[in-house]
C-alpha positions as CSV (number, residue, x, y, z in Angstrom):
1,M,-51.9,25.0,76.5
2,G,-55.2,25.5,74.7
3,C,-56.7,27.1,71.6
4,V,-60.0,29.0,71.8
5,Q,-62.3,28.8,68.7
6,R,-66.0,28.2,69.6
7,A,-68.2,30.4,71.7
8,E,-68.1,27.7,74.5
9,S,-64.4,27.4,74.2
10,T,-63.7,30.4,76.5
11,E,-65.5,28.7,79.4
12,E,-64.0,25.4,78.7
13,A,-60.5,26.9,78.6
14,S,-61.1,28.5,82.0
15,I,-62.1,25.2,83.5
16,V,-58.9,23.5,82.2
17,S,-56.8,26.5,83.3
18,N,-58.2,26.4,86.8
19,R,-57.8,22.7,87.1
20,V,-54.1,22.6,86.0
21,A,-53.4,25.6,88.2
22,K,-54.4,23.5,91.2
23,M,-51.8,21.0,90.0
24,G,-49.1,23.7,89.9
25,I,-49.0,23.9,86.1
26,R,-49.0,27.1,84.2
27,S,-51.3,27.3,81.2
28,D,-51.5,29.5,78.1
29,V,-54.8,30.1,76.3
30,A,-54.6,31.3,72.7
31,C,-57.3,32.4,70.3
32,C,-57.5,31.5,66.6
33,D,-57.3,34.6,64.5
34,W,-58.7,34.1,61.0
35,S,-57.0,37.1,59.6
36,D,-57.4,35.8,56.0
37,G,-61.1,35.0,56.6
38,K,-62.8,31.9,57.9
39,P,-62.4,28.7,55.7
40,K,-65.2,27.6,53.4
41,Q,-67.8,25.1,54.6
42,G,-66.4,21.6,54.1
43,H,-62.8,22.6,55.0
44,V,-63.5,24.0,58.5
45,Q,-62.3,21.1,60.5
46,E,-59.0,20.7,58.6
47,A,-58.3,24.4,58.6
48,A,-59.0,24.7,62.3
49,R,-56.7,21.7,63.0
50,D,-53.9,23.4,61.0
51,M,-54.5,26.6,62.8
52,R,-54.3,25.0,66.2
53,Y,-51.0,23.3,65.3
54,R,-49.5,26.6,64.1
55,I,-50.5,28.3,67.3
56,F,-49.2,25.4,69.5
57,Q,-46.0,25.4,67.5
58,N,-45.4,29.1,68.0
59,I,-46.1,28.9,71.7
60,C,-43.7,26.0,72.0
61,I,-41.0,27.9,70.2
62,K,-41.6,31.0,72.2
63,N,-41.2,29.1,75.5
64,Q,-38.5,26.8,74.2
65,I,-40.7,23.7,74.6
66,G,-39.4,20.7,72.7
67,V,-42.3,18.2,73.2
68,L,-46.0,18.7,72.5
69,L,-48.5,16.2,73.9
70,T,-51.9,15.7,72.3
71,A,-54.9,13.7,73.6
72,H,-55.7,11.7,70.4
73,H,-57.1,8.3,71.3
74,A,-57.9,4.9,69.7
75,D,-61.4,6.1,68.6
76,D,-59.7,9.0,66.7
77,Q,-57.4,6.5,65.1
78,A,-60.3,4.3,64.0
79,E,-62.1,7.3,62.5
80,L,-59.0,8.3,60.6
81,F,-58.6,4.7,59.3
82,V,-62.1,4.7,57.8
83,I,-61.6,8.2,56.3
84,R,-58.3,7.2,54.6
85,L,-59.7,3.8,53.5
86,S,-62.5,5.7,51.7
87,R,-59.9,7.8,50.0
88,N,-57.9,4.7,48.8
89,S,-55.0,5.3,51.0
90,G,-52.1,2.8,51.0
91,I,-50.8,0.8,54.0
92,L,-48.8,3.8,55.3
93,G,-51.9,6.0,55.4
94,L,-54.0,3.3,57.0
95,A,-51.4,3.0,59.8
96,G,-52.9,6.2,61.1
97,M,-51.3,8.6,63.5
98,P,-47.9,7.6,64.9
99,F,-47.2,7.8,68.6
100,T,-44.5,10.3,67.8
101,S,-43.8,12.6,64.9
102,Q,-42.0,15.8,64.2
103,I,-43.3,19.3,63.7
104,F,-40.7,21.3,61.7
105,S,-40.4,24.9,62.5
106,A,-40.8,26.5,59.1
107,H,-41.8,30.2,58.9
108,T,-40.4,30.9,62.3
109,H,-37.4,33.1,63.1
110,S,-36.6,32.1,66.7
111,P,-32.9,31.8,67.4
112,T,-33.5,29.0,69.9
113,E,-32.0,25.6,69.6
114,V,-35.4,24.0,69.6
115,S,-36.6,25.7,66.5
116,R,-33.3,25.8,64.7
117,N,-32.2,22.2,64.9
118,Y,-34.8,19.8,66.3
119,G,-38.2,21.1,65.5
120,I,-40.9,20.0,68.0
121,L,-41.6,16.4,69.0
122,L,-45.3,15.7,68.8
123,V,-46.3,12.8,71.1
124,R,-49.7,11.1,71.3
125,P,-49.5,9.0,74.5
126,L,-53.2,8.0,74.6
127,L,-53.5,6.2,71.2
128,D,-54.0,2.8,72.9
129,F,-56.9,4.1,75.0
130,S,-60.4,4.3,73.8
131,K,-62.8,7.1,74.5
132,E,-64.7,4.8,76.8
133,D,-61.5,4.1,78.7
134,M,-61.1,7.8,79.3
135,Y,-64.7,8.1,80.5
136,K,-64.0,5.4,83.1
137,I,-60.8,7.1,84.2
138,C,-62.6,10.4,84.7
139,Q,-65.5,8.7,86.5
140,G,-63.2,6.7,88.8
141,S,-61.3,9.9,89.8
142,N,-64.5,12.0,90.1
143,Q,-63.3,14.3,87.3
144,E,-65.8,16.3,85.3
145,W,-65.3,16.6,81.6
146,V,-66.6,18.7,78.7
147,E,-68.0,17.4,75.5
148,D,-67.5,19.4,72.3
149,P,-71.0,20.1,70.9
150,T,-69.7,20.2,67.3
151,N,-68.9,16.5,67.6
152,Q,-72.6,15.9,67.2
153,S,-73.0,17.8,64.0
154,L,-73.7,15.7,60.9
155,L,-72.3,18.3,58.7
156,Y,-68.8,16.8,59.0
157,S,-67.9,13.4,57.5
158,R,-65.7,12.5,60.5
159,N,-68.7,12.9,62.9
160,R,-70.9,10.7,60.7
161,I,-68.2,8.1,60.7
162,R,-67.8,8.4,64.5
163,M,-71.6,7.8,65.0
164,S,-71.5,4.8,62.7
165,L,-68.6,3.2,64.5
166,R,-70.4,3.9,67.8
167,D,-73.0,1.3,66.8
168,T,-70.5,-1.4,65.9
169,S,-69.7,-4.4,68.1
170,C,-66.8,-4.4,70.5
171,A,-65.3,-7.3,68.6
172,F,-65.3,-5.3,65.4
173,K,-63.6,-2.4,67.1
174,N,-60.9,-4.7,68.4
175,E,-60.3,-6.2,65.0
176,L,-60.1,-2.8,63.5
177,Q,-57.5,-1.8,66.0
178,A,-55.6,-5.0,65.2
179,V,-55.5,-4.0,61.5
180,I,-54.3,-0.5,62.3
181,S,-51.6,-2.0,64.5
182,A,-50.4,-4.3,61.7
183,C,-50.2,-1.4,59.3
184,R,-48.4,0.6,62.0
185,K,-45.8,-2.2,62.4
186,T,-45.2,-2.2,58.7
187,R,-44.7,1.6,58.7
188,V,-42.2,1.3,61.6
189,Y,-40.2,-1.1,59.4
190,I,-40.4,1.2,56.4
191,D,-39.4,4.2,58.5
192,Y,-36.4,2.2,59.9
193,V,-35.2,1.4,56.4
194,C,-35.7,5.0,55.3
195,R,-33.8,6.4,58.3
196,S,-31.0,4.1,57.5
197,L,-30.9,5.2,53.8
198,I,-31.1,8.9,54.8
199,S,-28.1,8.5,57.2
200,K,-26.0,6.7,54.5
201,A,-27.1,8.3,51.2
202,V,-28.3,11.9,51.9
203,T,-26.3,15.1,52.4
204,V,-28.3,18.3,52.9
205,W,-26.7,21.6,51.7
206,H,-27.2,24.8,53.7
207,L,-28.9,26.4,50.6
208,G,-31.8,24.0,50.8
209,Y,-30.7,21.3,48.4
210,A,-30.3,17.6,49.0
211,V,-27.6,15.3,47.6
212,I,-28.6,11.7,47.2
213,D,-26.0,9.0,46.4
214,L,-27.7,6.5,44.1
215,E,-24.8,4.1,44.2
216,I,-25.7,3.5,47.9
217,L,-29.4,3.2,47.0
218,N,-28.7,0.7,44.2
219,Q,-26.6,-1.4,46.6
220,S,-29.3,-1.4,49.2
221,K,-31.9,-3.1,46.9
222,V,-34.8,-1.9,49.0
223,E,-38.5,-2.3,48.1
224,D,-40.3,0.3,46.0
225,I,-42.5,1.3,48.8
226,C,-39.4,2.2,50.9
227,L,-37.9,4.2,48.0
228,S,-41.2,6.1,47.6
229,K,-41.3,6.9,51.3
230,F,-37.6,7.8,51.2
231,I,-38.1,10.4,48.5
232,S,-41.2,11.7,50.4
233,L,-39.2,12.1,53.7
234,V,-36.4,13.9,51.9
235,L,-38.8,16.4,50.4
236,Q,-40.7,16.8,53.7
237,F,-37.5,17.5,55.6
238,I,-36.2,20.1,53.2
239,S,-39.6,21.8,53.0
240,Q,-39.9,21.8,56.8
241,R,-43.5,20.8,56.5
242,H,-45.5,18.9,59.1
243,R,-47.1,16.7,56.5
244,P,-45.4,14.5,53.9
245,L,-46.1,14.4,50.2
246,R,-49.6,13.3,49.3
247,G,-50.8,10.9,46.7
248,N,-48.5,9.5,44.0
249,T,-46.1,12.5,43.8
250,S,-43.1,10.7,45.1
251,K,-43.8,7.8,42.9
252,L,-43.8,10.2,39.9
253,L,-40.4,11.5,40.8
254,W,-38.5,8.3,41.2
255,P,-38.7,6.7,37.7
256,T,-37.8,9.9,36.0
257,C,-34.9,11.0,38.2
258,V,-32.2,8.6,37.0
259,L,-31.0,10.9,34.2
260,S,-27.8,11.8,32.3
261,H,-25.9,15.0,32.3
262,A,-28.5,17.8,32.8
263,R,-27.5,21.5,32.4
264,R,-30.3,23.6,33.6
265,P,-30.3,26.8,35.8
266,L,-31.8,26.3,39.2
267,P,-34.8,28.5,40.2
268,Q,-34.3,31.2,42.8
269,P,-35.4,30.5,46.4
270,G,-39.1,31.4,46.8
271,A,-40.1,30.3,43.3
272,S,-43.7,29.4,43.0
273,F,-43.1,25.7,42.0
274,L,-41.0,22.7,43.0
275,Q,-38.2,21.9,40.5
276,L,-36.1,18.8,40.3
277,L,-32.7,18.8,38.7
278,V,-30.7,15.7,38.4
279,L,-27.0,15.5,37.4
280,E,-25.1,12.3,36.9
281,A,-21.4,12.0,37.2
282,Q,-19.2,9.9,34.9
283,K,-18.0,7.2,37.3
284,P,-18.7,5.8,39.9
285,W,-22.4,5.7,39.1
286,W,-23.8,8.2,41.6
287,V,-26.4,10.9,41.0
288,V,-26.7,14.3,42.6
289,L,-30.3,15.2,43.3
290,L,-30.8,18.9,43.8
291,I,-34.2,19.8,45.1
292,L,-35.7,23.3,45.6
293,L,-39.0,23.4,47.3
294,C,-41.6,26.1,47.4
295,L,-42.9,26.8,50.8
296,Q,-46.0,28.6,49.6
297,R,-47.5,25.8,47.6
298,W,-46.7,22.3,48.6
299,G,-45.6,19.9,45.8
300,Y,-47.6,21.0,42.7
301,P,-46.7,21.4,40.0
302,I,-43.5,19.3,39.7
303,N,-41.2,19.7,36.8
304,T,-38.6,17.0,36.1
305,F,-36.0,17.5,33.4
306,N,-34.9,14.4,31.4
307,A,-31.7,15.6,29.8
308,E,-31.1,12.4,27.8
309,Q,-34.5,12.7,26.0
310,E,-34.8,16.5,26.4
311,T,-38.4,15.9,27.6
312,L,-40.1,18.0,30.2
313,Y,-42.4,15.9,32.5
314,S,-44.9,17.9,34.4
315,R,-47.8,17.4,36.6
């Protein structure tokens, strides 16, 4: 399964298609259609990546494929670490790409079980292999490979970082991978705590709202970083987005969501903003958190109603 974008991509896709055909594997080659116009300079790589994932997702759903494999490797992980470090990412961001993640099937209307219930499992089996490792594998098996010429362009920050890392010592690269591994282990622990909280404290309504039992959360006494990630995961799941909340959005929600009796009308599905409405029952002390997410614009602005102080917090 491939996605054609550059002028050279057609020939490269043909090479791959012929090679896998000899292995008895059927291939699909898709083209990126910039129906809304090509992205502006400076956002080309990110827009192209998002486009590829949308195309891959649609192909998977059409063919009832539940698992998508990508060839991201350790060098990609190191580049991402430097990029996120330059943007002041926290430990979760510095953990880089996980070995497995979920692509939720929003904006699709397939009746299949894959799209309806499970989404698509994205697997990156080569994250522990460097690009040099893959060169050696290809050379050892007499396999030719194709280099993407755009990887040499200094117009893109990732390429500049890649070239800088290329000149670093092997010891530095190993230490960098060790730091990424430590961050990843921390993220695994946080994800474990969050999954446990979600299974115990969250109920999802068919209308697109989530009910969170804060009595269970209070008893759990989990760390703030886990609570922040917990809120982010709930919002990501309901919105059916591939990417979680960015920045401090989830941190903004948590301190202001333990409120008293709120009486506000909920927005209609498809509203152009995300609105958070919190209702607190008398006793026991549990809070119902109703979340309606806009699928057109992710996460901004956010309106949180504090019924006790009658203050509207917005961002």
